[in-house]
N, C-alpha and C positions, 0 to 999 in steps of 0.2 A: 503495500500501501504507499501513497503519499505521504509520508511523514510529516511530508514541510505544510499538509493543509489539514491535516489531522483527520482525514477523513474517517467514515465510519467509527464514531466512538462506543469504547466499547463497557462492559458490566462489569461484575465481580466474576473472575474466570471457574471458580468455584461453584457457581451456579449455572456454569453452560450444559456440565452432561446430563443436569436432570432436567433443565431447560429443553437440550436439543428434543428428550426422548415426547415429553408433556406436549410441545411441539407439534412432534411429527403425528403423533395422536391424535390429535383435536383434527389434526386434516380429515384423518380417514374415518374420521367420528361425524365430522361434516357432509359425508357422503354415505355414511350407513343407510338414508331412508331413501338413496337412490337407487333404480334398479340399473342393472348392465346397459341398458337403452337408454337411459337419462344420461348415462354416464358417457357413453359415444356420441351424443349429437350436439351440433352446431348452429346456432342460432341464427349465428350473424356473422360477419369478416372482424368485427371487434370482441366479439366472446369467443371463448375456449370451452370446448369440450372439457368436464369433469376430472375425465380420464387422461386427461392432457397436466393438466394442473397438477396431478398428483403424482404425473410422471417428470414433468417440469421440474415440480420442489427437487426431485429427488436424484436430478439429473445438476442441479445446480450446487450439493455437497459431492457427486461421485466427482464432476470436473472438474471443479474450483481445490476443494478439498482432499479428497482421497488422490485422484490421480497425481497432487503434487508433493500428499506426504506419505500414503501409505507406498510399502517398501516393496512389494510386490504386488502392485496395482496390476490388478486385469476386468479391464468394462465389464459391465454383467452382458452388454451386448453389445456390439463395436456402433451399431446401426445409429445406437440409440444416443450418440453423441450429434449426430444433426437435424432425427425425426423431433427431440424438444429441445433445443437449441433455440431459443425463441429472439431475442433481437445480438447478440453477440457476434460481431464480424469478425471477431480477433480471434475468436473460436475457432470458427472455421462456417461450414454449408451449413444452412437451414432448411429447413420443410417451411413452404411458404404457410402462412397465419393463417390465410381463407381456407385453408387447405386442410385442416386440423383436424376438422370433421370426418375427413375421407380416411383417415388413420383407422380403419377396422382391427388391424393389425399391427399393434402387439396388444393381443385382448385385454380385457380388464382386469381378469386374473394373473395377467404374466405382468403387467405394469403393478399391483399387490406384492406379487415376488421381488421385482425388480425395487420396492419400497421396503421389505423388509430384507433383502440383501444388504443392500445400503446402509440400513441402519444397522445389520451385525457387525458391518465392518467398519460405522462408525464407533460401534460402543467400541471394538478391540482396538482402534487405535488408539482414544478415549484412554484407556485404561492402563497403558502402554507405557511405559519409565518416558522414554520420550515423549509418548503425545502429554505426558503432565508436566514436563520440563517445559511445551512447547506452549501449554495454555499458560504456565506459571508468569510470563513476564510480559506485564500491561502493554507492548510493543511489539507482542508477537503474533505474528504471520497467521497462525493457527487460530489464536481466540479471536481476529479480528473477522478471519473469513466464514468463522464457524457464527461469531452471534449475528453477521450482514445474512449468512443465509436463514437463519431463522427469521429475521425479522422478514427478509425478502418471503419465507411461506406463509407469515403471517398476512403479506401484501395480499400476499393469493390467497387465502382463506378469503378476506370480503371479497374477492371475485369469484370467488368459487357462487357463493352465497346470490350476488347480482346478477353471473351469467345464466346461474339456475332459474332465477326469477324471470328473466324474460325470458328463458327457452319454456318456463310454462306459459309466460304469457302468449306465445304462440301456439299454444293447442286450446282446440275448444272447447276441451275439457274443462280447461281452466283449472290442475290441479294444483293441489299446495302441498307448500314441500310438509310445514307444520301445519298438525288438525288441530291444535289445542288455539283455545278463541283468543283472537287480538285483543292486546292491553287497549283500555280505553284512557285518554287521553284529560288529563284534567287539566280544565280550562285556566290560563294565567293569564296578568292582566300588562296589559301594554305599558310599559313606562321608557321611557330614553334616561340615559343615564350619560353625562356631559365629562371631558375631557377636556385638559388645558391644551394648549399648545406646548409644541415645545421637545427639545432632542430626545428621541428615544434610545433603547436600547434593543436589537431585534438579532436574531436569530439563537443557535442551540448554547448551551455554558455545559452542562455537566450531563454524562451517562450518554447510552447509543443513540447517535445518531449518522442520518444517512448527509452525504457531503453537498447536498443542494440547501442545507441546513446551514451553511457554514461557508466564510468565518462573521463570527458575530460583529456587528457593525454597527453606528451613528446613525438614524436617520431624524431627517424633522418632520414633524407633523402641526399641522394647524392644530386650533379648536376643532374638534369634533364630537357629535355623540351618538353612543349606540342603541338599537334596541336592544330589549332586556332580554326578548326572546324571538325563537324562529317566528316566520308567517304560518300562518294557519291553513288549514284547509277550508274554512271557510271564509276568510280572506283572502284566500286564491281566485276561489270561486265567484267572488264579488268584482272581483278584473275579469274572469270571465261575460260575466251576466252584462257589466260595461262596454263589451265589445271589446274587451283587450285584447285579442287577436285577430279584430277585424279593420284594428286604427295603425294605420303607418307609423302616424308620428310617435308613438310610443316605441316604437321600434329599430334599433339600429339598420345600416341598409342592407348588409348581409343577413338578420336577423329575419328581415321582413322579406327576403327571398327565401329565403330556408321556411318559415312561413307557409308562403304562396305554394311555393313548388311542394312542399309535401303537402297540402292542406290542413294543417293541424288547426283545430279547435278548441283542445286541450292537452293539460298534461297526459304522460304516454302511458300509465294506466287508469286512470278514470272512465267509466262509461256509462253511458245515460241510459238506465233499463228500469222499467216498470215493476214498482213492489208488490204487495202479496195484494194493498186494495188496488192495482191497476193504475196507481201512479208514478208520472217519472221520478224517479229518485236517480241520486251518482252513487256509483259503487267504486270501488279501489280495488284493485287486484293487488296481492302481496303475499308475502310466504308465506301468510294464513290461507290463503287461498279469495277466492271474491266477496268484499265485504261490505255494505254502506259504509257511506264515505263519512269517515269519524270528522265531522267538524274543530275539535279542537286538538285536532293532530297536527302534525306542522307537513308543510305541504313539500313532498320532495316528489324526487324520479323529474326536475328539474335543468334546464340548460343553463348555461347562461345565457340567450339569449331572452328565454325567458325570465330568468332572474332578472336582469336588465331592466325589461320590459316594463313588467309589474314592480318595481322600483320607481321607473316614471310616471306611473303611473296612479301611487300611494304619496307621489310630494316627496319622494327621497333618493336613494343612491345607495349602492353595496359603496360597505366599506374596502381600504386600500387592505392588502394584510399586513402592512407594520399598522395599521388601524386596528385591528383584530387580536395582532399579539400581542400590542403595549396591553389593549383592555380586559383582553383575556391575563393578562399577567398580574393585571392590578385588582380584576376580580377574584384571584386567588391568594392574595394576600390580604385582601379586606373583608369585614366581615359586614360594611354596608354595600356593598354590593348589590344590586338589583340584578344582574345581569347571570341571565338561565342557558340551558343547553346548548352550554361551549361544546360539551363531549356528548358523545353516547348516542346520538339521535338524527343527525343528517352532517353531512358535510357545506360546508357553507362557503358559497361561491364570493370571493373577493373582483374590484378590479383591476388588480395588478394582475398584468402579463406575467409569465412565467419566465422570469431572466436568473441570468444569476447575481446575485449577493456581490460586491463590490471586494475583489481582491479572488474571487474565487479562483480555483484551480481542479484542472480536471484528473483524479490518479492516474499512473500509469496501469496497463493491460486493458484485459477484458473490461474487468470492472469499473474503471474508467467511464463505458458507457451506459453507465447503470441509470443514471441520471443527466447530465449536462447536455447529452447530443438531441435530446426532446426538450430545450428549451427556445421553442420556436411553436408560436401560432398556438400557443395555450394559456387558459389562465387558469389561477394558482386558488385551491380551495382551503379552506383553513376546519380546523375542529376534528371531528370524527364522525362514525356512523353508529347505526343501532347493530351494523354487522362487523363492525370495527371491531380484531381479537382484543380480549381485557388483556391490557399491559403494553398494549401497542401503539395509545395516541401519547401527542406532548401538545405543548403550546407550540413548538416551533415548528411542528411538521409541516411541510408543505405539499400535499395532493396537485394535483393537476390533469385540464381534461380537455380538449376542445371545447369550442365554441357549443357546438349546435350535439355534445355528448346528454344521454338525459336516462341512459338505462343505469348511472348508479343513485345511492341513497345522494343526492343533492339537493340541497334547499336553499333559504335566504333568509338571513339578516339584513335589516336595513340601517343604514346610515345617513346623518344630515351633517350639514357645516354647524360651527360652532353659534352661528349665526341665527342660522335658524329653527333652533328649538324653542 
């Protein structure tokens, strides 16, 4: 790794072997409610089959750790190095992303065997004296790569849920991933919290972080206000009923072209259906299947274009990522903050383009491709979602997606200029 940038920071090495198995087991647990057919289907080019996620996260450990540190390394299957490479050009050839659903072979059972084999080899590596020695140093390569691999798998655990949700939404039967009743949201009042202008510090400090969260740096923000909670379904429905999807003035030019081209009239998983009394009622599709729309729940699966248009309609704007991080930091340090739903509900769009922080340097080798090469034509989201694995979120985390992406759990927190509060 590039020590100069201190990329992919580390945690206590003694915890890593235990965490390794816990994270790996969680991926298998997430896939357990699914059939073999569920795990092999690809619903669109931006989504991947569950089988591919299970294999690719295993490929990461085999390619970046075992291939480097295992003394008698032999690949589980030579073809897997190409089949399950995502975007690492430095590693070699890749199977085309839109064609991952065509990989009927290897079977799901063989992918499971691949996971078991790599896990056993990883346990042997970590149990060896030289493995323990490599983990003992704070700057050790093995420790760095192991923690990065675990964080990488947690990212894919979230993608597994969003990808299977989109897959199930394409099925006329509208199957549920989870048959339990959905959680009913509690109504929360909308308040505004004001923040003074000044120089703030942005970026990761302690513990693990990805390279795009570094270096920590100073940034000036003008006075601003942040909404205490996320925009709800009821509030977004008011935008729809007021002609939000029919009013060009509310949309960015590319966003309006997108709305017209796709014929959009509502969020991705909303449907207007007749209820038991033959009344028209909005329903939303989620991991619990098709349910009556909860008016108090946060509106999710919204694109940047939709978030920006709603904010304009509401007489507000989206926060910058510096404003969001500054406000979240203040909220977690204060007993008087009114800010809620910062984490664990849905990722929150910011108005900040995904670009490098001042002084950012790409790490050497294939892992330098992890984040830096995607810093174009994307916007930053902050917080975390209801399907983000526990322990994976943090204030400095920079998620990012293109402006039209809306199959993720993404929503809206409004901001205003200080003089508009």
